ChimeraX commands (.cxc) that place a marker at each C-alpha (Angstrom):
marker #1 position -5.41,-23.83,-42.89 radius 0.5
marker #1 position -6.37,-20.15,-42.87 radius 0.5
marker #1 position -9.80,-21.00,-41.45 radius 0.5
marker #1 position -8.21,-23.13,-38.72 radius 0.5
marker #1 position -5.86,-20.29,-37.71 radius 0.5
marker #1 position -8.74,-17.82,-37.62 radius 0.5
marker #1 position -10.77,-20.22,-35.50 radius 0.5
marker #1 position -7.88,-20.62,-33.03 radius 0.5
marker #1 position -7.40,-16.87,-32.82 radius 0.5
marker #1 position -11.13,-16.36,-32.22 radius 0.5
marker #1 position -11.11,-18.87,-29.35 radius 0.5
marker #1 position -8.02,-17.22,-27.84 radius 0.5
marker #1 position -9.64,-13.78,-28.02 radius 0.5
marker #1 position -12.82,-15.08,-26.39 radius 0.5
marker #1 position -10.84,-16.68,-23.56 radius 0.5
marker #1 position -8.77,-13.52,-23.04 radius 0.5
marker #1 position -11.88,-11.35,-22.97 radius 0.5
marker #1 position -13.57,-13.65,-20.47 radius 0.5
marker #1 position -10.58,-13.55,-18.17 radius 0.5
marker #1 position -10.28,-9.79,-18.40 radius 0.5
marker #1 position -13.96,-9.07,-17.84 radius 0.5
marker #1 position -14.49,-11.34,-14.83 radius 0.5
marker #1 position -12.37,-10.16,-11.91 radius 0.5
marker #1 position -12.43,-11.16,-8.24 radius 0.5
marker #1 position -11.25,-8.40,-5.92 radius 0.5
marker #1 position -9.79,-9.15,-2.48 radius 0.5
marker #1 position -9.11,-6.15,-0.19 radius 0.5
marker #1 position -6.60,-7.79,2.15 radius 0.5
marker #1 position -7.48,-5.09,4.67 radius 0.5
marker #1 position -10.21,-3.89,7.00 radius 0.5
marker #1 position -12.66,-0.98,6.59 radius 0.5
marker #1 position -10.89,2.31,7.28 radius 0.5
marker #1 position -7.61,1.19,5.73 radius 0.5
marker #1 position -6.23,2.09,2.31 radius 0.5
marker #1 position -6.39,-1.48,1.01 radius 0.5
marker #1 position -10.12,-1.66,1.72 radius 0.5
marker #1 position -10.68,1.76,0.14 radius 0.5
marker #1 position -8.74,0.81,-2.99 radius 0.5
marker #1 position -10.57,-2.51,-3.34 radius 0.5
marker #1 position -13.94,-0.78,-3.19 radius 0.5
marker #1 position -12.83,1.81,-5.72 radius 0.5
marker #1 position -11.89,-0.99,-8.11 radius 0.5
marker #1 position -15.20,-2.74,-7.47 radius 0.5
marker #1 position -17.20,0.38,-8.33 radius 0.5
marker #1 position -15.10,1.57,-11.26 radius 0.5
marker #1 position -14.64,-1.83,-12.92 radius 0.5
marker #1 position -18.38,-2.46,-12.63 radius 0.5
marker #1 position -19.01,0.94,-14.22 radius 0.5
marker #1 position -16.60,-0.02,-17.00 radius 0.5
marker #1 position -18.76,-3.05,-17.77 radius 0.5
marker #1 position -16.71,-5.82,-16.16 radius 0.5
marker #1 position -18.12,-8.64,-14.07 radius 0.5
marker #1 position -16.82,-8.11,-10.55 radius 0.5
marker #1 position -16.86,-10.37,-7.50 radius 0.5
marker #1 position -15.84,-8.94,-4.13 radius 0.5
marker #1 position -14.27,-11.50,-1.80 radius 0.5
marker #1 position -14.13,-9.72,1.56 radius 0.5
marker #1 position -10.98,-11.22,3.09 radius 0.5
marker #1 position -9.50,-8.65,5.53 radius 0.5
marker #1 position -6.30,-10.56,6.34 radius 0.5
marker #1 position -3.34,-9.83,4.06 radius 0.5
marker #1 position -1.91,-13.31,4.66 radius 0.5
marker #1 position -5.22,-15.03,3.92 radius 0.5
marker #1 position -5.70,-12.94,0.79 radius 0.5
marker #1 position -2.34,-14.15,-0.58 radius 0.5
marker #1 position -3.36,-17.75,0.16 radius 0.5
marker #1 position -6.62,-17.20,-1.70 radius 0.5
marker #1 position -4.68,-15.75,-4.62 radius 0.5
marker #1 position -2.29,-18.68,-4.81 radius 0.5
marker #1 position -4.86,-21.46,-4.58 radius 0.5
marker #1 position -7.28,-19.93,-7.12 radius 0.5
marker #1 position -6.44,-21.26,-10.57 radius 0.5
marker #1 position -9.68,-20.61,-12.46 radius 0.5
marker #1 position -10.79,-17.00,-12.01 radius 0.5
marker #1 position -8.71,-13.83,-12.28 radius 0.5
marker #1 position -8.04,-12.55,-8.76 radius 0.5
marker #1 position -6.51,-9.24,-7.73 radius 0.5
marker #1 position -5.42,-8.29,-4.23 radius 0.5
marker #1 position -4.39,-4.97,-2.74 radius 0.5
marker #1 position -0.86,-5.20,-1.37 radius 0.5
marker #1 position 1.81,-3.00,0.21 radius 0.5
marker #1 position 5.59,-3.09,-0.05 radius 0.5
marker #1 position 6.21,-3.73,3.65 radius 0.5
marker #1 position 4.15,-6.94,3.69 radius 0.5
marker #1 position 6.78,-9.33,2.27 radius 0.5
marker #1 position 9.02,-8.65,5.28 radius 0.5
marker #1 position 6.06,-9.31,7.58 radius 0.5
marker #1 position 4.34,-12.36,6.08 radius 0.5
marker #1 position 6.91,-13.77,3.65 radius 0.5
marker #1 position 4.88,-13.34,0.44 radius 0.5
marker #1 position 7.09,-11.49,-2.04 radius 0.5
marker #1 position 6.28,-9.32,-5.03 radius 0.5
marker #1 position 7.59,-11.04,-8.17 radius 0.5
marker #1 position 7.16,-11.14,-11.93 radius 0.5
marker #1 position 4.64,-13.95,-11.43 radius 0.5
marker #1 position 2.17,-11.84,-9.42 radius 0.5
marker #1 position 2.88,-8.14,-10.04 radius 0.5
marker #1 position 0.34,-6.13,-12.06 radius 0.5
marker #1 position 1.00,-2.47,-11.31 radius 0.5
marker #1 position 2.17,0.09,-8.79 radius 0.5
marker #1 position -0.60,2.56,-7.91 radius 0.5
marker #1 position 1.29,5.03,-5.76 radius 0.5
marker #1 position 4.25,5.41,-3.46 radius 0.5
marker #1 position 4.30,7.17,-0.11 radius 0.5
marker #1 position 6.71,7.48,2.81 radius 0.5
marker #1 position 5.93,6.51,6.38 radius 0.5
marker #1 position 5.76,9.24,9.04 radius 0.5
marker #1 position 6.49,9.58,12.72 radius 0.5
marker #1 position 3.72,11.72,14.25 radius 0.5
marker #1 position 3.52,12.86,17.86 radius 0.5
marker #1 position 0.62,14.04,19.98 radius 0.5
marker #1 position 0.72,17.65,21.20 radius 0.5
marker #1 position 0.45,16.52,24.83 radius 0.5
marker #1 position 3.61,14.40,24.74 radius 0.5
marker #1 position 6.20,16.82,23.36 radius 0.5
marker #1 position 7.86,17.40,26.74 radius 0.5
marker #1 position 8.06,13.72,27.72 radius 0.5
marker #1 position 11.43,12.00,28.08 radius 0.5
marker #1 position 9.89,8.52,27.70 radius 0.5
marker #1 position 7.57,7.93,24.77 radius 0.5
marker #1 position 5.07,5.19,23.97 radius 0.5
marker #1 position 5.43,4.55,20.26 radius 0.5
marker #1 position 2.88,2.64,18.22 radius 0.5
marker #1 position 3.94,0.48,15.28 radius 0.5
marker #1 position 2.16,-1.73,12.78 radius 0.5
marker #1 position 2.10,-5.38,13.78 radius 0.5
marker #1 position 5.43,-7.01,12.79 radius 0.5
marker #1 position 7.01,-3.64,11.91 radius 0.5
marker #1 position 10.77,-3.55,12.39 radius 0.5
marker #1 position 11.74,-1.28,15.31 radius 0.5
marker #1 position 15.17,-0.37,13.93 radius 0.5
marker #1 position 13.87,2.60,11.91 radius 0.5
marker #1 position 12.27,4.23,14.94 radius 0.5
marker #1 position 15.19,3.36,17.22 radius 0.5
marker #1 position 17.47,5.62,15.19 radius 0.5
marker #1 position 15.14,8.60,15.32 radius 0.5
marker #1 position 14.46,8.50,19.04 radius 0.5
marker #1 position 18.09,7.82,19.90 radius 0.5
marker #1 position 19.01,11.01,18.05 radius 0.5
marker #1 position 16.33,12.84,20.09 radius 0.5
marker #1 position 17.59,11.42,23.40 radius 0.5
marker #1 position 14.24,9.76,24.12 radius 0.5
marker #1 position 13.53,6.49,25.86 radius 0.5
marker #1 position 10.93,4.41,24.06 radius 0.5
marker #1 position 8.36,1.71,24.77 radius 0.5
marker #1 position 6.82,0.09,21.69 radius 0.5
marker #1 position 3.25,-1.12,21.29 radius 0.5
marker #1 position 2.03,-3.02,18.21 radius 0.5
marker #1 position -1.27,-2.49,16.38 radius 0.5
marker #1 position -2.96,-4.23,13.48 radius 0.5
marker #1 position -3.08,-1.35,11.00 radius 0.5
marker #1 position -2.90,2.42,10.48 radius 0.5
marker #1 position -6.52,2.84,11.53 radius 0.5
marker #1 position -5.85,1.25,14.91 radius 0.5
marker #1 position -2.71,3.39,15.33 radius 0.5
marker #1 position -4.67,6.54,14.59 radius 0.5
marker #1 position -7.36,5.61,17.12 radius 0.5
marker #1 position -4.69,4.84,19.73 radius 0.5
marker #1 position -2.86,8.15,19.43 radius 0.5
marker #1 position -6.06,10.22,19.38 radius 0.5
marker #1 position -7.27,8.33,22.46 radius 0.5
marker #1 position -4.01,9.06,24.29 radius 0.5
marker #1 position -2.93,5.42,24.49 radius 0.5
marker #1 position 0.33,6.16,22.65 radius 0.5
marker #1 position 2.44,9.28,22.21 radius 0.5
marker #1 position 3.84,8.65,18.73 radius 0.5
marker #1 position 2.72,6.60,15.73 radius 0.5
marker #1 position 4.89,5.38,12.87 radius 0.5
marker #1 position 2.35,5.06,10.11 radius 0.5
marker #1 position 1.14,5.70,6.58 radius 0.5
marker #1 position 0.98,9.04,4.83 radius 0.5
marker #1 position -2.82,9.07,4.69 radius 0.5
marker #1 position -3.19,8.57,8.46 radius 0.5
marker #1 position -0.48,11.16,9.10 radius 0.5
marker #1 position -2.07,13.80,6.86 radius 0.5
marker #1 position -5.40,13.21,8.62 radius 0.5
marker #1 position -3.67,13.61,11.99 radius 0.5
marker #1 position -2.12,16.94,10.98 radius 0.5
marker #1 position -5.26,18.34,9.35 radius 0.5
marker #1 position -7.28,17.56,12.48 radius 0.5
marker #1 position -4.76,19.54,14.57 radius 0.5
marker #1 position -4.07,16.58,16.84 radius 0.5
marker #1 position -0.30,17.00,16.90 radius 0.5
marker #1 position 2.64,17.25,14.55 radius 0.5
marker #1 position 4.87,14.93,12.54 radius 0.5
marker #1 position 8.59,14.62,13.23 radius 0.5
marker #1 position 9.94,13.15,9.99 radius 0.5
marker #1 position 9.13,11.05,6.96 radius 0.5
marker #1 position 11.11,8.11,5.54 radius 0.5
marker #1 position 11.74,9.58,2.08 radius 0.5
marker #1 position 14.73,11.75,1.16 radius 0.5
marker #1 position 12.62,14.86,0.56 radius 0.5
marker #1 position 10.21,17.05,2.51 radius 0.5
marker #1 position 6.64,15.76,2.18 radius 0.5
marker #1 position 3.55,17.63,3.42 radius 0.5
marker #1 position 5.98,20.10,5.04 radius 0.5
marker #1 position 7.44,17.25,7.10 radius 0.5
marker #1 position 11.26,16.94,6.88 radius 0.5
marker #1 position 13.11,13.90,5.65 radius 0.5
marker #1 position 14.47,11.49,8.26 radius 0.5
marker #1 position 17.92,12.07,6.72 radius 0.5
marker #1 position 17.75,15.65,7.99 radius 0.5
marker #1 position 17.37,14.35,11.54 radius 0.5
marker #1 position 19.51,11.21,11.62 radius 0.5
marker #1 position 23.04,10.71,10.37 radius 0.5
marker #1 position 23.06,7.19,8.96 radius 0.5
marker #1 position 24.17,5.14,5.98 radius 0.5
marker #1 position 21.08,2.95,6.26 radius 0.5
marker #1 position 18.33,3.43,3.71 radius 0.5
marker #1 position 14.87,4.08,5.11 radius 0.5
marker #1 position 11.98,2.51,3.20 radius 0.5
marker #1 position 9.03,4.12,1.47 radius 0.5
marker #1 position 5.81,2.24,0.87 radius 0.5
marker #1 position 4.80,0.94,-2.55 radius 0.5
marker #1 position 1.07,0.28,-2.92 radius 0.5
marker #1 position 0.62,-2.35,-5.61 radius 0.5
marker #1 position -1.92,-4.69,-7.14 radius 0.5
marker #1 position -1.06,-8.39,-7.37 radius 0.5
marker #1 position -2.82,-11.11,-9.34 radius 0.5
marker #1 position -2.70,-14.82,-10.03 radius 0.5
marker #1 position -2.90,-13.86,-13.73 radius 0.5
marker #1 position -0.82,-10.67,-14.17 radius 0.5
marker #1 position -1.39,-10.27,-17.90 radius 0.5
marker #1 position -0.80,-7.15,-19.98 radius 0.5
marker #1 position -4.52,-7.08,-20.65 radius 0.5
marker #1 position -5.34,-6.99,-16.93 radius 0.5
marker #1 position -2.76,-4.25,-16.37 radius 0.5
marker #1 position -4.33,-2.16,-19.15 radius 0.5
marker #1 position -7.80,-2.54,-17.60 radius 0.5
marker #1 position -6.60,-1.55,-14.11 radius 0.5
marker #1 position -4.59,1.40,-15.43 radius 0.5
marker #1 position -7.72,2.59,-17.20 radius 0.5
marker #1 position -9.65,2.26,-13.93 radius 0.5
marker #1 position -6.99,4.35,-12.17 radius 0.5
marker #1 position -7.77,7.27,-14.47 radius 0.5
marker #1 position -11.35,7.40,-13.24 radius 0.5
marker #1 position -12.29,10.57,-11.36 radius 0.5
marker #1 position -13.04,8.64,-8.15 radius 0.5
marker #1 position -9.48,7.24,-7.99 radius 0.5
marker #1 position -7.96,10.64,-8.77 radius 0.5
marker #1 position -10.12,12.35,-6.12 radius 0.5
marker #1 position -9.25,9.71,-3.49 radius 0.5
marker #1 position -5.50,10.10,-4.05 radius 0.5
marker #1 position -5.68,13.90,-4.14 radius 0.5
marker #1 position -7.58,13.92,-0.85 radius 0.5
marker #1 position -4.78,11.90,0.75 radius 0.5
marker #1 position -2.00,13.94,-0.84 radius 0.5
marker #1 position -0.73,11.04,-2.95 radius 0.5
marker #1 position 1.13,11.49,-6.22 radius 0.5
marker #1 position -0.27,10.09,-9.46 radius 0.5
marker #1 position 2.21,7.46,-10.72 radius 0.5
marker #1 position 0.00,4.66,-12.08 radius 0.5
marker #1 position 1.13,3.96,-15.64 radius 0.5
marker #1 position 3.91,6.58,-15.60 radius 0.5
marker #1 position 6.49,3.82,-15.91 radius 0.5
marker #1 position 6.67,0.46,-17.65 radius 0.5
marker #1 position 5.70,-2.69,-15.77 radius 0.5
marker #1 position 9.32,-3.88,-15.99 radius 0.5
marker #1 position 10.69,-0.73,-14.37 radius 0.5
marker #1 position 7.92,-0.57,-11.76 radius 0.5
marker #1 position 8.66,-4.14,-10.73 radius 0.5
marker #1 position 12.40,-3.50,-10.52 radius 0.5
marker #1 position 11.83,-0.58,-8.14 radius 0.5
marker #1 position 9.26,-2.38,-6.00 radius 0.5
marker #1 position 11.35,-5.55,-5.67 radius 0.5
marker #1 position 14.35,-3.55,-4.45 radius 0.5
marker #1 position 12.33,-1.50,-1.95 radius 0.5
marker #1 position 10.48,-4.46,-0.44 radius 0.5
marker #1 position 13.86,-5.66,0.87 radius 0.5
marker #1 position 14.38,-2.43,2.87 radius 0.5
marker #1 position 11.53,-3.26,5.25 radius 0.5
marker #1 position 13.35,-6.29,6.69 radius 0.5
marker link #1:1,2 radius 0.2
marker link #1:2,3 radius 0.2
marker link #1:3,4 radius 0.2
marker link #1:4,5 radius 0.2
marker link #1:5,6 radius 0.2
marker link #1:6,7 radius 0.2
marker link #1:7,8 radius 0.2
marker link #1:8,9 radius 0.2
marker link #1:9,10 radius 0.2
marker link #1:10,11 radius 0.2
marker link #1:11,12 radius 0.2
marker link #1:12,13 radius 0.2
marker link #1:13,14 radius 0.2
marker link #1:14,15 radius 0.2
marker link #1:15,16 radius 0.2
marker link #1:16,17 radius 0.2
marker link #1:17,18 radius 0.2
marker link #1:18,19 radius 0.2
marker link #1:19,20 radius 0.2
marker link #1:20,21 radius 0.2
marker link #1:21,22 radius 0.2
marker link #1:22,23 radius 0.2
marker link #1:23,24 radius 0.2
marker link #1:24,25 radius 0.2
marker link #1:25,26 radius 0.2
marker link #1:26,27 radius 0.2
marker link #1:27,28 radius 0.2
marker link #1:28,29 radius 0.2
marker link #1:29,30 radius 0.2
marker link #1:30,31 radius 0.2
marker link #1:31,32 radius 0.2
marker link #1:32,33 radius 0.2
marker link #1:33,34 radius 0.2
marker link #1:34,35 radius 0.2
marker link #1:35,36 radius 0.2
marker link #1:36,37 radius 0.2
marker link #1:37,38 radius 0.2
marker link #1:38,39 radius 0.2
marker link #1:39,40 radius 0.2
marker link #1:40,41 radius 0.2
marker link #1:41,42 radius 0.2
marker link #1:42,43 radius 0.2
marker link #1:43,44 radius 0.2
marker link #1:44,45 radius 0.2
marker link #1:45,46 radius 0.2
marker link #1:46,47 radius 0.2
marker link #1:47,48 radius 0.2
marker link #1:48,49 radius 0.2
marker link #1:49,50 radius 0.2
marker link #1:50,51 radius 0.2
marker link #1:51,52 radius 0.2
marker link #1:52,53 radius 0.2
marker link #1:53,54 radius 0.2
marker link #1:54,55 radius 0.2
marker link #1:55,56 radius 0.2
marker link #1:56,57 radius 0.2
marker link #1:57,58 radius 0.2
marker link #1:58,59 radius 0.2
marker link #1:59,60 radius 0.2
marker link #1:60,61 radius 0.2
marker link #1:61,62 radius 0.2
marker link #1:62,63 radius 0.2
marker link #1:63,64 radius 0.2
marker link #1:64,65 radius 0.2
marker link #1:65,66 radius 0.2
marker link #1:66,67 radius 0.2
marker link #1:67,68 radius 0.2
marker link #1:68,69 radius 0.2
marker link #1:69,70 radius 0.2
marker link #1:70,71 radius 0.2
marker link #1:71,72 radius 0.2
marker link #1:72,73 radius 0.2
marker link #1:73,74 radius 0.2
marker link #1:74,75 radius 0.2
marker link #1:75,76 radius 0.2
marker link #1:76,77 radius 0.2
marker link #1:77,78 radius 0.2
marker link #1:78,79 radius 0.2
marker link #1:79,80 radius 0.2
marker link #1:80,81 radius 0.2
marker link #1:81,82 radius 0.2
marker link #1:82,83 radius 0.2
marker link #1:83,84 radius 0.2
marker link #1:84,85 radius 0.2
marker link #1:85,86 radius 0.2
marker link #1:86,87 radius 0.2
marker link #1:87,88 radius 0.2
marker link #1:88,89 radius 0.2
marker link #1:89,90 radius 0.2
marker link #1:90,91 radius 0.2
marker link #1:91,92 radius 0.2
marker link #1:92,93 radius 0.2
marker link #1:93,94 radius 0.2
marker link #1:94,95 radius 0.2
marker link #1:95,96 radius 0.2
marker link #1:96,97 radius 0.2
marker link #1:97,98 radius 0.2
marker link #1:98,99 radius 0.2
marker link #1:99,100 radius 0.2
marker link #1:100,101 radius 0.2
marker link #1:101,102 radius 0.2
marker link #1:102,103 radius 0.2
marker link #1:103,104 radius 0.2
marker link #1:104,105 radius 0.2
marker link #1:105,106 radius 0.2
marker link #1:106,107 radius 0.2
marker link #1:107,108 radius 0.2
marker link #1:108,109 radius 0.2
marker link #1:109,110 radius 0.2
marker link #1:110,111 radius 0.2
marker link #1:111,112 radius 0.2
marker link #1:112,113 radius 0.2
marker link #1:113,114 radius 0.2
marker link #1:114,115 radius 0.2
marker link #1:115,116 radius 0.2
marker link #1:116,117 radius 0.2
marker link #1:117,118 radius 0.2
marker link #1:118,119 radius 0.2
marker link #1:119,120 radius 0.2
marker link #1:120,121 radius 0.2
marker link #1:121,122 radius 0.2
marker link #1:122,123 radius 0.2
marker link #1:123,124 radius 0.2
marker link #1:124,125 radius 0.2
marker link #1:125,126 radius 0.2
marker link #1:126,127 radius 0.2
marker link #1:127,128 radius 0.2
marker link #1:128,129 radius 0.2
marker link #1:129,130 radius 0.2
marker link #1:130,131 radius 0.2
marker link #1:131,132 radius 0.2
marker link #1:132,133 radius 0.2
marker link #1:133,134 radius 0.2
marker link #1:134,135 radius 0.2
marker link #1:135,136 radius 0.2
marker link #1:136,137 radius 0.2
marker link #1:137,138 radius 0.2
marker link #1:138,139 radius 0.2
marker link #1:139,140 radius 0.2
marker link #1:140,141 radius 0.2
marker link #1:141,142 radius 0.2
marker link #1:142,143 radius 0.2
marker link #1:143,144 radius 0.2
marker link #1:144,145 radius 0.2
marker link #1:145,146 radius 0.2
marker link #1:146,147 radius 0.2
marker link #1:147,148 radius 0.2
marker link #1:148,149 radius 0.2
marker link #1:149,150 radius 0.2
marker link #1:150,151 radius 0.2
marker link #1:151,152 radius 0.2
marker link #1:152,153 radius 0.2
marker link #1:153,154 radius 0.2
marker link #1:154,155 radius 0.2
marker link #1:155,156 radius 0.2
marker link #1:156,157 radius 0.2
marker link #1:157,158 radius 0.2
marker link #1:158,159 radius 0.2
marker link #1:159,160 radius 0.2
marker link #1:160,161 radius 0.2
marker link #1:161,162 radius 0.2
marker link #1:162,163 radius 0.2
marker link #1:163,164 radius 0.2
marker link #1:164,165 radius 0.2
marker link #1:165,166 radius 0.2
marker link #1:166,167 radius 0.2
marker link #1:167,168 radius 0.2
marker link #1:168,169 radius 0.2
marker link #1:169,170 radius 0.2
marker link #1:170,171 radius 0.2
marker link #1:171,172 radius 0.2
marker link #1:172,173 radius 0.2
marker link #1:173,174 radius 0.2
marker link #1:174,175 radius 0.2
marker link #1:175,176 radius 0.2
marker link #1:176,177 radius 0.2
marker link #1:177,178 radius 0.2
marker link #1:178,179 radius 0.2
marker link #1:179,180 radius 0.2
marker link #1:180,181 radius 0.2
marker link #1:181,182 radius 0.2
marker link #1:182,183 radius 0.2
marker link #1:183,184 radius 0.2
marker link #1:184,185 radius 0.2
marker link #1:185,186 radius 0.2
marker link #1:186,187 radius 0.2
marker link #1:187,188 radius 0.2
marker link #1:188,189 radius 0.2
marker link #1:189,190 radius 0.2
marker link #1:190,191 radius 0.2
marker link #1:191,192 radius 0.2
marker link #1:192,193 radius 0.2
marker link #1:193,194 radius 0.2
marker link #1:194,195 radius 0.2
marker link #1:195,196 radius 0.2
marker link #1:196,197 radius 0.2
marker link #1:197,198 radius 0.2
marker link #1:198,199 radius 0.2
marker link #1:199,200 radius 0.2
marker link #1:200,201 radius 0.2
marker link #1:201,202 radius 0.2
marker link #1:202,203 radius 0.2
marker link #1:203,204 radius 0.2
marker link #1:204,205 radius 0.2
marker link #1:205,206 radius 0.2
marker link #1:206,207 radius 0.2
marker link #1:207,208 radius 0.2
marker link #1:208,209 radius 0.2
marker link #1:209,210 radius 0.2
marker link #1:210,211 radius 0.2
marker link #1:211,212 radius 0.2
marker link #1:212,213 radius 0.2
marker link #1:213,214 radius 0.2
marker link #1:214,215 radius 0.2
marker link #1:215,216 radius 0.2
marker link #1:216,217 radius 0.2
marker link #1:217,218 radius 0.2
marker link #1:218,219 radius 0.2
marker link #1:219,220 radius 0.2
marker link #1:220,221 radius 0.2
marker link #1:221,222 radius 0.2
marker link #1:222,223 radius 0.2
marker link #1:223,224 radius 0.2
marker link #1:224,225 radius 0.2
marker link #1:225,226 radius 0.2
marker link #1:226,227 radius 0.2
marker link #1:227,228 radius 0.2
marker link #1:228,229 radius 0.2
marker link #1:229,230 radius 0.2
marker link #1:230,231 radius 0.2
marker link #1:231,232 radius 0.2
marker link #1:232,233 radius 0.2
marker link #1:233,234 radius 0.2
marker link #1:234,235 radius 0.2
marker link #1:235,236 radius 0.2
marker link #1:236,237 radius 0.2
marker link #1:237,238 radius 0.2
marker link #1:238,239 radius 0.2
marker link #1:239,240 radius 0.2
marker link #1:240,241 radius 0.2
marker link #1:241,242 radius 0.2
marker link #1:242,243 radius 0.2
marker link #1:243,244 radius 0.2
marker link #1:244,245 radius 0.2
marker link #1:245,246 radius 0.2
marker link #1:246,247 radius 0.2
marker link #1:247,248 radius 0.2
marker link #1:248,249 radius 0.2
marker link #1:249,250 radius 0.2
marker link #1:250,251 radius 0.2
marker link #1:251,252 radius 0.2
marker link #1:252,253 radius 0.2
marker link #1:253,254 radius 0.2
marker link #1:254,255 radius 0.2
marker link #1:255,256 radius 0.2
marker link #1:256,257 radius 0.2
marker link #1:257,258 radius 0.2
marker link #1:258,259 radius 0.2
marker link #1:259,260 radius 0.2
marker link #1:260,261 radius 0.2
marker link #1:261,262 radius 0.2
marker link #1:262,263 radius 0.2
marker link #1:263,264 radius 0.2
marker link #1:264,265 radius 0.2
marker link #1:265,266 radius 0.2
marker link #1:266,267 radius 0.2
marker link #1:267,268 radius 0.2
marker link #1:268,269 radius 0.2
marker link #1:269,270 radius 0.2
marker link #1:270,271 radius 0.2
marker link #1:271,272 radius 0.2
view
């Protein structure tokens, strides 16, 4: 009986190791975006750690979730953001959540040439709810026309080209905008000052909660073993350098998976 139990345990350990060491990475984003950057960081770091890595270059977030759901054999991870459930209907749950890498607010940033305008052209991510921006510009007494773009990279290109006056976008794109002296940022969606940009609650009197973005990793096999591997990867110097460059706080592994999931599930509802 003892030999049988040992044999079963040996098989289980071999299967677990195989799953953990063979990982398919799906960016769910295009070059220039944070999802694509994160996916490539995982590809390089996990390979360096000795894991077998396959890179499935699917740029669409929706298509990446479909790939995740239909794949039953290999371990797949996708890069995901907390505003996506409200946009594509694929929610972060206990059945797919692995870890939360970092959290960052969204920012409203305005070009220097448009500060005196009464009517502003405001760029939003595709499918982004307008209600958050409506409150800000109403408080400023501005009339607004909205244009939609695929991602933060497209928004950045649009505002620097003069096609829009304001962009509502990610922290990384906003920090880049400020550092390149292309304008200033009006507010951020958190309840504190970030990168010297005031909280939206300092500009708008409202009972509504504004969302911040959770950047997470999802998987079709969200095991503790996979979480441990990815948390180890997040400690690599290349991940730390990338987040520092973008002004992002280190939170990976600071909390338990249970508590991370509780926070992320509540905040994904705020983007609706």
